[in-house]
PADREN-121248 format. One record per residue: x, y, z of N, C-alpha, C in turn; residue number from 0; residue in three letters; chain. Coordinates in steps of 0.001 Angstrom, whole numbers. Layout:
% residues N
{n_xx = X	n_yy = Y	n_zz = Z	ca_xx = X	ca_yy = Y	ca_zz = Z	c_xx = X	c_yy = Y	c_zz = Z	seq = NUM	type = ALA	mol = A};
...
//
This chain:
% residues 75
{n_xx = -4747	n_yy = -2901	n_zz = -8891	ca_xx = -5558	ca_yy = -2579	ca_zz = -10039	c_xx = -6100	c_yy = -1169	c_zz = -9874	seq = 0	type = MET	mol = A};
{n_xx = -6240	n_yy = -442	n_zz = -10982	ca_xx = -6745	ca_yy = 919	ca_zz = -10869	c_xx = -8240	c_yy = 943	c_zz = -10578	seq = 1	type = PRO	mol = A};
{n_xx = -8696	n_yy = 2050	n_zz = -10056	ca_xx = -10131	ca_yy = 2218	ca_zz = -9819	c_xx = -10755	c_yy = 2884	c_zz = -11041	seq = 2	type = THR	mol = A};
{n_xx = -12074	n_yy = 2905	n_zz = -11075	ca_xx = -12794	ca_yy = 3451	ca_zz = -12218	c_xx = -12395	c_yy = 4896	c_zz = -12512	seq = 3	type = GLU	mol = A};
{n_xx = -12245	n_yy = 5692	n_zz = -11459	ca_xx = -11860	ca_yy = 7087	ca_zz = -11648	c_xx = -10366	c_yy = 7240	c_zz = -11921	seq = 4	type = GLU	mol = A};
{n_xx = -9591	n_yy = 6187	n_zz = -11653	ca_xx = -8169	ca_yy = 6204	ca_zz = -11931	c_xx = -7317	c_yy = 6957	c_zz = -10935	seq = 5	type = GLY	mol = A};
{n_xx = -7896	n_yy = 7371	n_zz = -9829	ca_xx = -7146	ca_yy = 8158	ca_zz = -8849	c_xx = -6613	c_yy = 7325	c_zz = -7695	seq = 6	type = LYS	mol = A};
{n_xx = -7146	n_yy = 6124	n_zz = -7520	ca_xx = -6753	ca_yy = 5289	ca_zz = -6384	c_xx = -6389	c_yy = 3892	c_zz = -6888	seq = 7	type = GLU	mol = A};
{n_xx = -5897	n_yy = 3076	n_zz = -5992	ca_xx = -5503	ca_yy = 1714	ca_zz = -6316	c_xx = -6267	c_yy = 747	c_zz = -5442	seq = 8	type = THR	mol = A};
{n_xx = -6653	n_yy = -376	n_zz = -6028	ca_xx = -7332	ca_yy = -1428	ca_zz = -5277	c_xx = -6498	c_yy = -2697	c_zz = -5340	seq = 9	type = ALA	mol = A};
{n_xx = -6492	n_yy = -3428	n_zz = -4249	ca_xx = -5855	ca_yy = -4742	ca_zz = -4184	c_xx = -6962	c_yy = -5770	c_zz = -4305	seq = 10	type = LEU	mol = A};
{n_xx = -6883	n_yy = -6635	n_zz = -5291	ca_xx = -7894	ca_yy = -7660	ca_zz = -5511	c_xx = -7270	c_yy = -9013	c_zz = -5224	seq = 11	type = SER	mol = A};
{n_xx = -7885	n_yy = -9782	n_zz = -4330	ca_xx = -7370	ca_yy = -11095	ca_zz = -3940	c_xx = -8452	c_yy = -12130	c_zz = -4174	seq = 12	type = VAL	mol = A};
{n_xx = -8127	n_yy = -13160	n_zz = -4953	ca_xx = -9050	ca_yy = -14277	ca_zz = -5141	c_xx = -8668	c_yy = -15343	c_zz = -4124	seq = 13	type = THR	mol = A};
{n_xx = -9608	n_yy = -15703	n_zz = -3273	ca_xx = -9351	ca_yy = -16655	ca_zz = -2200	c_xx = -9444	c_yy = -18091	c_zz = -2700	seq = 14	type = LEU	mol = A};
{n_xx = -8987	n_yy = -19013	n_zz = -1881	ca_xx = -8956	ca_yy = -20427	ca_zz = -2233	c_xx = -10325	c_yy = -20954	c_zz = -2644	seq = 15	type = LYS	mol = A};
{n_xx = -11382	n_yy = -20433	n_zz = -2012	ca_xx = -12731	ca_yy = -20906	ca_zz = -2331	c_xx = -13296	c_yy = -20255	c_zz = -3596	seq = 16	type = ASP	mol = A};
{n_xx = -12505	n_yy = -19413	n_zz = -4265	ca_xx = -12932	ca_yy = -18780	ca_zz = -5496	c_xx = -13574	c_yy = -17411	c_zz = -5302	seq = 17	type = GLY	mol = A};
{n_xx = -13869	n_yy = -17044	n_zz = -4060	ca_xx = -14451	ca_yy = -15729	ca_zz = -3814	c_xx = -13378	c_yy = -14656	c_zz = -3985	seq = 18	type = SER	mol = A};
{n_xx = -13813	n_yy = -13447	n_zz = -4222	ca_xx = -12897	ca_yy = -12355	ca_zz = -4478	c_xx = -13080	c_yy = -11276	c_zz = -3420	seq = 19	type = ASN	mol = A};
{n_xx = -11972	n_yy = -10780	n_zz = -2875	ca_xx = -11991	ca_yy = -9720	ca_zz = -1882	c_xx = -11177	c_yy = -8567	c_zz = -2449	seq = 20	type = VAL	mol = A};
{n_xx = -11712	n_yy = -7357	n_zz = -2341	ca_xx = -10984	ca_yy = -6184	ca_zz = -2823	c_xx = -10782	c_yy = -5206	c_zz = -1674	seq = 21	type = LYS	mol = A};
{n_xx = -9596	n_yy = -4615	n_zz = -1636	ca_xx = -9245	ca_yy = -3624	ca_zz = -624	c_xx = -8820	c_yy = -2350	c_zz = -1334	seq = 22	type = TYR	mol = A};
{n_xx = -9254	n_yy = -1227	n_zz = -846	ca_xx = -8796	ca_yy = 59	ca_zz = -1349	c_xx = -7468	c_yy = 368	c_zz = -673	seq = 23	type = LEU	mol = A};
{n_xx = -6424	n_yy = 587	n_zz = -1462	ca_xx = -5096	ca_yy = 867	ca_zz = -922	c_xx = -4959	c_yy = 2383	c_zz = -797	seq = 24	type = VAL	mol = A};
{n_xx = -4788	n_yy = 2834	n_zz = 444	ca_xx = -4708	ca_yy = 4274	ca_zz = 721	c_xx = -3406	c_yy = 4565	c_zz = 1454	seq = 25	type = LYS	mol = A};
{n_xx = -2958	n_yy = 5802	n_zz = 1384	ca_xx = -1788	ca_yy = 6175	ca_zz = 2187	c_xx = -2135	c_yy = 6058	c_zz = 3674	seq = 26	type = PRO	mol = A};
{n_xx = -1151	n_yy = 5765	n_zz = 4505	ca_xx = -1442	ca_yy = 5621	ca_zz = 5930	c_xx = -1864	c_yy = 6932	c_zz = 6573	seq = 27	type = PRO	mol = A};
{n_xx = -2739	n_yy = 6825	n_zz = 7548	ca_xx = -3144	ca_yy = 8001	ca_zz = 8331	c_xx = -2063	c_yy = 8280	c_zz = 9374	seq = 28	type = THR	mol = A};
{n_xx = -2150	n_yy = 9421	n_zz = 10014	ca_xx = -1196	ca_yy = 9776	ca_zz = 11077	c_xx = -1248	c_yy = 8743	c_zz = 12199	seq = 29	type = ALA	mol = A};
{n_xx = -2449	n_yy = 8247	n_zz = 12494	ca_xx = -2612	ca_yy = 7239	ca_zz = 13548	c_xx = -1871	c_yy = 5952	c_zz = 13192	seq = 30	type = GLU	mol = A};
{n_xx = -1978	n_yy = 5521	n_zz = 11956	ca_xx = -1289	ca_yy = 4299	ca_zz = 11526	c_xx = 219	c_yy = 4508	c_zz = 11540	seq = 31	type = ILE	mol = A};
{n_xx = 677	n_yy = 5657	n_zz = 11066	ca_xx = 2113	ca_yy = 5944	ca_zz = 11089	c_xx = 2661	c_yy = 5927	c_zz = 12507	seq = 32	type = LEU	mol = A};
{n_xx = 1895	n_yy = 6457	n_zz = 13447	ca_xx = 2320	ca_yy = 6456	ca_zz = 14847	c_xx = 2416	c_yy = 5030	c_zz = 15382	seq = 33	type = GLU	mol = A};
{n_xx = 1439	n_yy = 4199	n_zz = 15032	ca_xx = 1460	ca_yy = 2801	ca_zz = 15469	c_xx = 2657	c_yy = 2062	c_zz = 14878	seq = 34	type = ALA	mol = A};
{n_xx = 2990	n_yy = 2364	n_zz = 13638	ca_xx = 4144	ca_yy = 1729	ca_zz = 12995	c_xx = 5426	c_yy = 2127	c_zz = 13711	seq = 35	type = ILE	mol = A};
{n_xx = 5512	n_yy = 3381	n_zz = 14125	ca_xx = 6696	ca_yy = 3831	ca_zz = 14869	c_xx = 6847	c_yy = 3038	c_zz = 16162	seq = 36	type = LYS	mol = A};
{n_xx = 5725	n_yy = 2767	n_zz = 16823	ca_xx = 5761	ca_yy = 2030	ca_zz = 18090	c_xx = 6019	c_yy = 541	c_zz = 17871	seq = 37	type = LYS	mol = A};
{n_xx = 5278	n_yy = -55	n_zz = 16917	ca_xx = 5349	ca_yy = -1497	ca_zz = 16689	c_xx = 6449	c_yy = -1896	c_zz = 15721	seq = 38	type = GLU	mol = A};
{n_xx = 6763	n_yy = -1010	n_zz = 14784	ca_xx = 7739	ca_yy = -1309	ca_zz = 13748	c_xx = 7137	c_yy = -2188	c_zz = 12661	seq = 39	type = GLY	mol = A};
{n_xx = 7847	n_yy = -2288	n_zz = 11579	ca_xx = 7459	ca_yy = -3153	ca_zz = 10473	c_xx = 8399	c_yy = -4344	c_zz = 10511	seq = 40	type = VAL	mol = A};
{n_xx = 7850	n_yy = -5518	n_zz = 10421	ca_xx = 8653	ca_yy = -6728	ca_zz = 10518	c_xx = 9703	c_yy = -6791	c_zz = 9410	seq = 41	type = SER	mol = A};
{n_xx = 10920	n_yy = -7051	n_zz = 9787	ca_xx = 12015	ca_yy = -7251	ca_zz = 8837	c_xx = 12369	c_yy = -8738	c_zz = 8768	seq = 42	type = LYS	mol = A};
{n_xx = 11529	n_yy = -9543	n_zz = 9421	ca_xx = 11763	ca_yy = -10982	ca_zz = 9491	c_xx = 11706	c_yy = -11600	c_zz = 8103	seq = 43	type = GLU	mol = A};
{n_xx = 12658	n_yy = -12460	n_zz = 7819	ca_xx = 12675	ca_yy = -13168	ca_zz = 6539	c_xx = 11874	c_yy = -14456	c_zz = 6674	seq = 44	type = LYS	mol = A};
{n_xx = 11318	n_yy = -14896	n_zz = 5572	ca_xx = 10544	ca_yy = -16143	ca_zz = 5559	c_xx = 11516	c_yy = -17296	c_zz = 5361	seq = 45	type = VAL	mol = A};
{n_xx = 11451	n_yy = -18266	n_zz = 6262	ca_xx = 12378	ca_yy = -19396	ca_zz = 6206	c_xx = 12050	c_yy = -20323	c_zz = 5035	seq = 46	type = SER	mol = A};
{n_xx = 13016	n_yy = -21140	n_zz = 4660	ca_xx = 12808	ca_yy = -22118	ca_zz = 3583	c_xx = 11674	c_yy = -23068	c_zz = 3933	seq = 47	type = SER	mol = A};
{n_xx = 11612	n_yy = -23466	n_zz = 5217	ca_xx = 10529	ca_yy = -24357	ca_zz = 5642	c_xx = 9177	c_yy = -23679	c_zz = 5456	seq = 48	type = TYR	mol = A};
{n_xx = 9069	n_yy = -22427	n_zz = 5921	ca_xx = 7815	ca_yy = -21702	ca_zz = 5759	c_xx = 7454	c_yy = -21549	c_zz = 4283	seq = 49	type = GLU	mol = A};
{n_xx = 8457	n_yy = -21280	n_zz = 3440	ca_xx = 8220	ca_yy = -21129	ca_zz = 2008	c_xx = 7603	c_yy = -22399	c_zz = 1421	seq = 50	type = MET	mol = A};
{n_xx = 8051	n_yy = -23552	n_zz = 1908	ca_xx = 7525	ca_yy = -24805	ca_zz = 1371	c_xx = 6087	c_yy = -25061	c_zz = 1810	seq = 51	type = SER	mol = A};
{n_xx = 5626	n_yy = -24350	n_zz = 2841	ca_xx = 4279	ca_yy = -24538	ca_zz = 3364	c_xx = 3272	c_yy = -23500	c_zz = 2847	seq = 52	type = GLN	mol = A};
{n_xx = 3758	n_yy = -22480	n_zz = 2158	ca_xx = 2895	ca_yy = -21395	ca_zz = 1727	c_xx = 2041	c_yy = -21777	c_zz = 520	seq = 53	type = LEU	mol = A};
{n_xx = 866	n_yy = -21180	n_zz = 455	ca_xx = 60	ca_yy = -21298	ca_zz = -750	c_xx = 664	c_yy = -20398	c_zz = -1821	seq = 54	type = GLY	mol = A};
{n_xx = 193	n_yy = -20539	n_zz = -3028	ca_xx = 724	ca_yy = -19751	ca_zz = -4136	c_xx = -173	c_yy = -18561	c_zz = -4430	seq = 55	type = MET	mol = A};
{n_xx = 433	n_yy = -17479	n_zz = -4838	ca_xx = -286	ca_yy = -16307	ca_zz = -5313	c_xx = 371	c_yy = -15905	c_zz = -6633	seq = 56	type = ALA	mol = A};
{n_xx = -436	n_yy = -15642	n_zz = -7637	ca_xx = 89	ca_yy = -15284	ca_zz = -8947	c_xx = -284	c_yy = -13848	c_zz = -9266	seq = 57	type = PHE	mol = A};
{n_xx = 680	n_yy = -13070	n_zz = -9677	ca_xx = 423	ca_yy = -11696	ca_zz = -10076	c_xx = -73	c_yy = -11725	c_zz = -11518	seq = 58	type = ASN	mol = A};
{n_xx = -1351	n_yy = -11460	n_zz = -11704	ca_xx = -1924	ca_yy = -11476	ca_zz = -13049	c_xx = -2271	c_yy = -10067	c_zz = -13523	seq = 59	type = ILE	mol = A};
{n_xx = -1822	n_yy = -9077	n_zz = -12768	ca_xx = -2063	ca_yy = -7685	ca_zz = -13127	c_xx = -1035	c_yy = -7186	c_zz = -14121	seq = 60	type = GLY	mol = A};
{n_xx = -1203	n_yy = -5963	n_zz = -14545	ca_xx = -303	ca_yy = -5356	ca_zz = -15522	c_xx = 1015	c_yy = -4893	c_zz = -14901	seq = 61	type = GLU	mol = A};
{n_xx = 1023	n_yy = -4648	n_zz = -13588	ca_xx = 2217	ca_yy = -4140	ca_zz = -12918	c_xx = 2802	c_yy = -5198	c_zz = -11994	seq = 62	type = ASN	mol = A};
{n_xx = 4130	n_yy = -5300	n_zz = -11956	ca_xx = 4748	ca_yy = -6266	ca_zz = -11049	c_xx = 4589	c_yy = -5843	c_zz = -9596	seq = 63	type = PRO	mol = A};
{n_xx = 4531	n_yy = -6824	n_zz = -8724	ca_xx = 4494	ca_yy = -6559	ca_zz = -7283	c_xx = 5948	c_yy = -6542	c_zz = -6827	seq = 64	type = VAL	mol = A};
{n_xx = 6360	n_yy = -5425	n_zz = -6262	ca_xx = 7759	ca_yy = -5296	ca_zz = -5871	c_xx = 7989	c_yy = -5877	c_zz = -4477	seq = 65	type = THR	mol = A};
{n_xx = 9176	n_yy = -6402	n_zz = -4224	ca_xx = 9486	ca_yy = -6903	ca_zz = -2881	c_xx = 9427	c_yy = -5764	c_zz = -1868	seq = 66	type = PRO	mol = A};
{n_xx = 9070	n_yy = -6104	n_zz = -649	ca_xx = 9074	ca_yy = -5113	ca_zz = 421	c_xx = 7756	c_yy = -4402	c_zz = 631	seq = 67	type = GLY	mol = A};
{n_xx = 6732	n_yy = -4788	n_zz = -98	ca_xx = 5430	ca_yy = -4162	ca_zz = 114	c_xx = 4887	c_yy = -4632	c_zz = 1459	seq = 68	type = ILE	mol = A};
{n_xx = 4415	n_yy = -3683	n_zz = 2248	ca_xx = 3823	ca_yy = -4016	ca_zz = 3544	c_xx = 2447	c_yy = -3373	c_zz = 3589	seq = 69	type = ALA	mol = A};
{n_xx = 1429	n_yy = -4180	n_zz = 3773	ca_xx = 55	ca_yy = -3691	ca_zz = 3844	c_xx = -536	c_yy = -4055	c_zz = 5189	seq = 70	type = LEU	mol = A};
{n_xx = -1287	n_yy = -3163	n_zz = 5765	ca_xx = -2033	ca_yy = -3436	ca_zz = 6987	c_xx = -3498	c_yy = -3537	c_zz = 6575	seq = 71	type = LYS	mol = A};
{n_xx = -4066	n_yy = -4725	n_zz = 6692	ca_xx = -5435	ca_yy = -4967	ca_zz = 6265	c_xx = -6381	c_yy = -4652	c_zz = 7424	seq = 72	type = ILE	mol = A};
{n_xx = -7354	n_yy = -3807	n_zz = 7161	ca_xx = -8358	ca_yy = -3447	ca_zz = 8165	c_xx = -9729	c_yy = -3869	c_zz = 7668	seq = 73	type = THR	mol = A};
{n_xx = -10647	n_yy = -3991	n_zz = 8588	ca_xx = -12015	ca_yy = -4362	ca_zz = 8192	c_xx = -12855	c_yy = -3133	c_zz = 8047	seq = 74	type = ASN	mol = A};
//
């Protein structure tokens, strides 16, 4: 979702208990990029069994969520 100033993007997640958590989505810093080089980004596919155990998430925003998005959530 866009921010009020329209220059950045926020990820809004409504949790199972109904509470809402928002994250500011920013480009990675040099430190994060370096860590990704060392750790890599998982290319692991989700198994059919795991898929049957997952909770549901619905995209209710104006833009589709494309496959392959990888986010690192920080506190």
